[in-house]
C-alpha positions, 0 to 999 in steps of 0.5 A: 298588540294588534288591538292597540296599534293606530292607523294615521288617517290620510287627507284633512289638514295633516293634523296627525288624527289617528284612530285605534284599530278594533281588536282582532276578532276570533276567525273561523274558516269553513272548508266546503266539501267535494263529493268524494267520487267527483272527477278529478277530486284530488286536483279539486281538493288538494290542487295541482302542483304543476300549475301551482294552483291550490286546491280547497284544503291547500288554500285553507291551510295557507289561510290558517297561516295567514289568518290564525283562525281559531277553528277550521271546519271540513264538511260534510257527510254527503259522500263516503269513501273508505268508511269515512264521511266526506268532512273526515276523509278530506281532513285526513287527507289533507294531514296525511299529505301535509308535507306535499304542500312543499310543492307549492312555491307559496309555501317556500320557507314555511315550517310545515311541521308547525303548520300541520301541528296547528291544523291538527289542533284546530281542525274539525270534521262535520260529517252530518250535513248532506247539502250546502245548506245543512253543512253551513247550518251544522258547521255554524253550530261548531263555529259557535263553540269556538266563539267565532266572530269572522268567517272565511269560506273556502271552495272552488270558484265554480262552487263558491258563489252558490256557497256564498249565496246560501250563507247569506240566506242561512246566517243573514247579513247582520250579526246576531248571538246565533251567528255573530259572524254574519256581518264579517262573512268572506269567501276565498276561492282556491285555485282549482275548479271542478274538472273541465270547468272554469269560473266563467262556466258559473251562471249568476242570475240576479233578481230584476233591479235596474231602473231601465229594465223592461218590467214586463220581463220581471216575472216569472223570475229567471233564477226562480225557474232555474231553482225549480228546475233542479227540483224536478227528477232527473229524467224529466229535467233532461227533457226540459233542458234539451227543449230549451237548448233546442229553442235557444 
């Protein structure tokens, strides 16, 4: 078994020292939802066969093939279409279009019928959450029921950085009884981004930390200001953003 495999250590005196690999951890996948009325939803979620870029659910299918997860969670309940909440609609869309994965070269030679059976068996729609934080919390409840010890987050590259930030806040960074996967958390971007955007459009603002910085600029922290900006009603927010744009 994989837990019995051994790995030879490189370097040293060539004495053939070996270490045993730890047993395989039960893996879960959390596919973050995309608002069902978003522009270019199918490209974002399923992918673009013309460019061979996988969307969120197609990428989750590929990871299911490679990682053999015990559970794949599709979030959320943030939007609704055809009487279905976002997580359920997204999961069902993948299953209804599973054969179309053959349009992507990465699935060449894959037994899609068998993979579809695995996805049907292991997929769960989470439809109660309304925000990314709630999605992580509600999804976490499902993952615990499946004894997940390692978690892979899947979303678009223009969404995933915030998902990972929120996951570190919700789950922490050390494994616990509540979140045993916290120290084995990874983020895997799909190929397609929000319509008309690219990963370079995402702004990441870290807390001040460099030793050679101008400490007079530590406060107010720019990241905190941006977070507070999104708590302002839209009309007032637009005015502030336009004023900032003019000043810049």
